[in-house]
N, C-alpha and C positions, 0 to 999 in steps of 0.2 A: 494517843496512837492506837493505830488498829493495829498496826504488825513492826513488831521488833523482836530481836535475836531474843529466845528462849519463850516466845508466845505462838507455843508449839496447834493451835488449838484454841478452838472456843467463840463466846461469844462478841459480836460488835454491836457496841449499846452506842446512843444519840447523849443527849445532856440529861434529856427527862428520864434516862433506864430505857428503855423503846429497841426494843431487839430490831440492829439492821442491816446487819450479815452474819456473817461465818468464818472464824479464820477455818483456811487451812491445815495441813501436820508442813513444818518448820524440815526446808531442805535444804543440809551445810555441806561445802565441800571440801575436806581436812588439804586439798590438795591446792583448792584455786581459793581459798580463803572467802567462796562464792556463797552466801547464804540468800535464798529464796521461800518467800510465804507470801500464799495468797488468796482473798476473800473474798467471799461468791455476797450477791445479797441478796438479804430475805426471800424476798419475790421467786428468786430464782429457786431457794431451795424445798417451795413446800411442796409440790406434785413429788419431786425426786423421795426428802420425808420419807409421804407418806406409801409412797410405793414398796418404800426400801421398808419400814413395820409392817408391811404386810407380806416378805420375801420378796419377793423382786428387784431387779437389778436395771437403773437403764441402761446399763452397756454403754455406755457414753454418745447418751443418745440424748440428748433435750426433748424427746416428743415421748408420751407415753405406749402412741401405736408399733413403738421396738419395745417391749417390755418384755423377757424372759423371767420363764421361776431359775432361781438361782439358791435360794435356801439350800439343799439338798448337797448339791455341790459340790460344794468344799468342806462343809460337817461331817459326809464321809470321812474323812481323813482326820478331821477334828479341830478341824479353823478354821473362822472364819477373818474376812477380810475390813477394814476400814470401811468407813459406809463408801457410796459412787458418788458422791454427787458434782465432781465437776466433768467432766468431757475427759477429763484423761489422770483420772487419780490416780498416784504412787499405787502398787501393790502391798502395801504393810499390810501386817501382819498383824489382827486388832486381839483375836481371844483367842485362846487353844484351850479347850477343854479335855479336861483331868480326867485321864487312865484313856484316851484317845491312842489313836497311831501319831498324829504329833505329838502328843506331851510325848511318848514315849520314846518318839526319835529324838529329840531336848532343841524342837521348834518355838519358838518364843514371838509374845508379843513385841510389838516393838519392828521385828527380822522385814525387812525390804527381800521381796521374791523377784531376783532379777532372772533368772530360766523355768522352765517349768517341761522337763521331758526333752530339754534341747534346748524348746520356743524359748525365745528369748520374751517377757511380758512386761512391755511398758506401761501398762494400765489396771484396770483391777477387770477391765471389761475384758481384755486380750485375755492377759489370766484362766478368766472363764472358759474362754473361747478355747485356751489352749490342753483344760482340765476338763472341757467336755469331750475332747475327741478323745480319751483314753476310753472314758466309758467299763468306769468298772476294775477298773489296773491299775498297776502299781504307779506313783507315782514318784517322781524324781526332784527336787526340788534345790537349784541351787541359790543361796540367800546372801543378804548384805546382813553385816552383826556390825556395828563397831565399823574395824580397820578390815576384819576378817571377810571372806568369804570361803560359807560354809555350802556343805551338800546333804543333804537327810532323803531316807529311800523312805516312804509314805505307802503300806499298804491299804486301801477301804477297809473298814472294822467291819465286822460281821454283824451283821441286825443285831437288833435283838427282839423280843417277845411282845413291847411295845412299842416299833417305829413300822 
């Protein structure tokens, strides 16, 4: 079984243990009981994973021509999103840096970002485009955490001497 409730990501292997794909994040609706998950074949992941590791995001494109640097864009607020592997990867918070504006505000891993400065963010690529528009200003996020909607106001961190 490659995709079942509770399988919120990870490797998909064949009977010999060879990697053949990757499960995405589980999405569920408590209202409708709808459960959704996806799997991406390993061949489609090689280039995006290599580029993500280099600090780039595909911004919703499956080609390397449209890759743009994004590594510092969200980390100025102290958080990172789940890797942008499929075209419309939902904008879940993957990591919150200690002693950052995001940490001080209370943002947590697995928060789903709904809006950034009032603009709907249906994917990680769309969130990055919305955040790029503010260029150094404050960021107001509406996130879904469990059954709650919460708003966070983040100011960009002051650069340290080694940045």
